[in-house]
N, CA, C and O of each residue as an XYZ file, in Angstrom:
284
protein
N       7.550     -4.860      0.454
C       7.005     -6.189      0.567
C       6.234     -6.500     -0.724
O       5.013     -6.653     -0.702
N       6.943     -6.589     -1.820
C       6.305     -6.859     -3.107
C       6.149     -8.362     -3.301
O       7.036     -9.149     -2.969
N       5.005     -8.734     -3.845
C       4.737    -10.141     -4.132
C       4.907    -10.333     -5.631
O       4.286     -9.637     -6.435
N       5.738    -11.264     -5.987
C       6.030    -11.482     -7.395
C       5.642    -12.901     -7.785
O       6.122    -13.874     -7.203
N       4.780    -13.002     -8.765
C       4.333    -14.293     -9.278
C       4.588    -14.296    -10.781
O       4.180    -13.376    -11.490
N       5.256    -15.324    -11.257
C       5.505    -15.440    -12.689
C       4.673    -16.581    -13.255
O       4.485    -17.616    -12.616
N       4.186    -16.367    -14.461
C       3.338    -17.362    -15.103
C       4.167    -18.574    -15.499
O       5.214    -18.460    -16.137
N       3.665    -19.739    -15.100
C       4.347    -20.981    -15.457
C       3.973    -21.366    -16.883
O       2.963    -20.910    -17.419
N       4.780    -22.189    -17.471
C       4.534    -22.599    -18.851
C       3.259    -23.443    -18.919
O       3.109    -24.422    -18.188
N       2.350    -23.049    -19.807
C       1.100    -23.778    -19.979
C       0.064    -23.496    -18.903
O      -0.943    -24.200    -18.828
N       0.282    -22.484    -18.067
C      -0.651    -22.170    -16.981
C      -1.743    -21.224    -17.485
O      -1.464    -20.281    -18.225
N      -2.957    -21.480    -17.086
C      -4.061    -20.610    -17.500
C      -4.061    -19.338    -16.661
O      -3.446    -19.272    -15.597
N      -4.769    -18.328    -17.171
C      -4.842    -17.046    -16.468
C      -5.574    -17.193    -15.137
O      -5.213    -16.559    -14.146
N      -6.601    -18.031    -15.128
C      -7.372    -18.191    -13.889
C      -6.539    -18.877    -12.799
O      -6.633    -18.516    -11.626
N      -5.725    -19.865    -13.188
C      -4.899    -20.522    -12.170
C      -3.786    -19.592    -11.689
O      -3.376    -19.658    -10.531
N      -3.299    -18.728    -12.577
C      -2.299    -17.730    -12.178
C      -2.914    -16.758    -11.180
O      -2.302    -16.420    -10.167
N      -4.128    -16.315    -11.477
C      -4.829    -15.404    -10.582
C      -5.104    -16.066     -9.233
O      -4.989    -15.422     -8.190
N      -5.464    -17.335     -9.251
C      -5.703    -18.085     -8.015
C      -4.420    -18.166     -7.181
O      -4.444    -17.947     -5.970
N      -3.312    -18.481     -7.834
C      -2.032    -18.565     -7.111
C      -1.645    -17.222     -6.515
O      -1.154    -17.145     -5.389
N      -1.875    -16.161     -7.290
C      -1.540    -14.820     -6.813
C      -2.379    -14.450     -5.594
O      -1.843    -13.991     -4.585
N      -3.689    -14.649     -5.685
C      -4.564    -14.280     -4.565
C      -4.238    -15.101     -3.322
O      -4.301    -14.593     -2.203
N      -3.892    -16.360     -3.519
C      -3.512    -17.221     -2.394
C      -2.237    -16.697     -1.727
O      -2.134    -16.666     -0.501
N      -1.277    -16.288     -2.547
C      -0.011    -15.761     -2.028
C      -0.229    -14.453     -1.263
O       0.397    -14.222     -0.228
N      -1.116    -13.605     -1.775
C      -1.420    -12.333     -1.116
C      -2.062    -12.587      0.239
O      -1.710    -11.939      1.224
N      -2.999    -13.523      0.296
C      -3.669    -13.843      1.566
C      -2.673    -14.382      2.590
O      -2.730    -14.024      3.766
N      -1.762    -15.242      2.139
C      -0.785    -15.839      3.053
C       0.211    -14.810      3.563
O       0.699    -14.925      4.688
N       0.518    -13.807      2.749
C       1.517    -12.821      3.151
C       0.985    -11.846      4.192
O       1.766    -11.263      4.944
N      -0.334    -11.660      4.249
C      -0.905    -10.750      5.234
C      -0.963     -9.311      4.771
O      -1.216     -8.419      5.581
N      -0.737     -9.058      3.498
C      -0.742     -7.693      2.972
C      -2.138     -7.079      3.085
O      -2.277     -5.918      3.470
N      -3.165     -7.852      2.752
C      -4.532     -7.333      2.819
C      -4.951     -6.999      4.251
O      -5.589     -5.974      4.493
N      -4.599     -7.848      5.178
C      -4.947     -7.581      6.578
C      -4.297     -6.298      7.071
O      -4.926     -5.503      7.770
N      -3.045     -6.101      6.707
C      -2.332     -4.883      7.123
C      -2.968     -3.653      6.484
O      -3.120     -2.625      7.143
N      -3.336     -3.747      5.222
C      -3.973     -2.619      4.536
C      -5.311     -2.287      5.182
O      -5.643     -1.112      5.340
N      -6.083     -3.303      5.558
C      -7.371     -3.062      6.200
C      -7.188     -2.437      7.580
O      -7.990     -1.600      7.996
N      -6.137     -2.841      8.288
C      -5.868     -2.253      9.599
C      -5.496     -0.783      9.476
O      -5.904      0.037     10.299
N      -4.725     -0.454      8.452
C      -4.254      0.921      8.290
C      -5.278      1.821      7.616
O      -5.061      3.029      7.514
N      -6.379      1.262      7.156
C      -7.346      2.046      6.404
C      -7.928      3.188      7.228
O      -8.019      4.318      6.748
N      -8.317      2.904      8.446
C      -8.891      3.918      9.320
C      -8.000      4.056     10.550
O      -8.075      3.245     11.473
N      -7.170      5.071     10.559
C      -6.267      5.277     11.684
C      -6.990      6.073     12.764
O      -7.564      7.128     12.497
N      -6.954      5.557     13.972
C      -7.581      6.246     15.097
C      -6.561      7.139     15.770
O      -5.427      6.732     16.021
N      -6.975      8.358     16.060
C      -6.090      9.273     16.769
C      -6.207      9.000     18.263
O      -7.308      8.787     18.771
N      -5.100      9.004     18.956
C      -5.105      8.770     20.395
C      -5.555     10.036     21.108
O      -5.129     11.131     20.740
N      -6.414      9.909     22.131
C      -6.846     11.094     22.871
C      -5.698     11.624     23.738
O      -4.819     10.872     24.157
N      -5.727     12.929     23.997
C      -4.663     13.494     24.818
C      -4.874     13.139     26.288
O      -5.944     12.672     26.677
N      -3.843     13.366     27.094
C      -3.867     12.936     28.500
C      -4.988     13.610     29.284
O      -5.629     12.979     30.125
N      -5.226     14.894     29.007
C      -6.249     15.625     29.742
C      -7.631     15.006     29.502
O      -8.427     14.848     30.429
N      -7.892     14.664     28.253
C      -9.191     14.083     27.913
C      -9.370     12.709     28.560
O     -10.466     12.368     29.005
N      -8.299     11.927     28.611
C      -8.353     10.611     29.237
C      -8.656     10.748     30.723
O      -9.477     10.008     31.265
N      -7.988     11.701     31.386
C      -8.206     11.913     32.816
C      -9.627     12.398     33.092
O     -10.269     11.947     34.041
N     -10.116     13.323     32.254
C     -11.467     13.839     32.440
C     -12.512     12.730     32.288
O     -13.470     12.664     33.057
N     -12.320     11.864     31.294
C     -13.300     10.789     31.099
C     -13.241      9.786     32.251
O     -14.266      9.228     32.641
N     -12.043      9.554     32.796
C     -11.916      8.643     33.933
C     -12.627      9.228     35.161
O     -13.311      8.510     35.890
N     -12.460     10.531     35.380
C     -13.137     11.181     36.501
C     -14.652     11.131     36.315
O     -15.393     10.903     37.271
N     -15.099     11.341     35.102
C     -16.532     11.302     34.806
C     -17.091      9.905     35.060
O     -18.164      9.755     35.645
N     -16.353      8.879     34.614
C     -16.800      7.507     34.837
C     -16.893      7.180     36.316
O     -17.865      6.572     36.764
N     -15.872      7.587     37.081
C     -15.892      7.277     38.517
C     -17.014      8.028     39.229
O     -17.622      7.498     40.158
N     -17.292      9.259     38.799
C     -18.384     10.027     39.405
C     -19.722      9.358     39.095
O     -20.571      9.230     39.976
N     -19.910      8.933     37.853
C     -21.154      8.267     37.479
C     -21.321      6.946     38.229
O     -22.425      6.582     38.633
N     -20.198      6.233     38.410
C     -20.247      4.953     39.113
C     -20.660      5.152     40.563
O     -21.508      4.419     41.074
N     -20.063      6.145     41.235
C     -20.408      6.388     42.635
C     -21.854      6.881     42.756
O     -22.547      6.552     43.719
N     -22.308      7.677     41.768
C     -23.687      8.146     41.768
C     -24.656      6.971     41.624
O     -25.697      6.928     42.280
N     -24.306      6.037     40.772
C     -25.141      4.851     40.574
C     -25.165      3.985     41.837
O     -26.217      3.490     42.241
N     -24.001      3.810     42.448
C     -23.936      3.013     43.694
C     -24.780      3.644     44.795
O     -25.460      2.945     45.546
N     -24.731      4.977     44.883
C     -25.511      5.674     45.895
C     -27.022      5.482     45.630
O     -27.806      5.263     46.555
N     -27.400      5.570     44.358
C     -28.819      5.383     43.997
C     -29.252      3.943     44.264
O     -30.391      3.688     44.657
N     -28.335      3.014     44.045
C     -28.628      1.597     44.270
C     -28.890      1.347     45.766
O     -29.796      0.600     46.132
N     -28.081      1.986     46.617
C     -28.271      1.827     48.067
C     -29.586      2.439     48.532
O     -30.231      1.941     49.454
N     -29.972      3.541     47.865
C     -31.221      4.219     48.228
C     -32.432      3.491     47.661
O     -33.559      3.729     48.096
N     -32.209      2.606     46.696
C     -33.292      1.845     46.119
C     -33.986      2.540     44.960
O     -35.097      2.169     44.582
N     -33.339      3.540     44.400
C     -33.950      4.263     43.282
C     -33.401      3.820     41.933
O     -33.881      4.278     40.895
N     -32.426      2.958     41.929
C     -31.841      2.513     40.649
C     -32.226      1.105     40.332
O     -31.823      0.573     39.297
């Protein structure tokens, strides 16, 4: 996905740079690069299940405390 900009006749360097940066923004190259900058590793199935069990245990513990009036 290469972006190619050629200098027009009589065009200044600043206007060429402006056209280039505008083209880069429109193409979405910068957004994709920023997304790929920090890749998150997906947790394994066991870890996902353990965290779900932990959340449900904490939730039921909180509900029980709420009924008792201590939360």
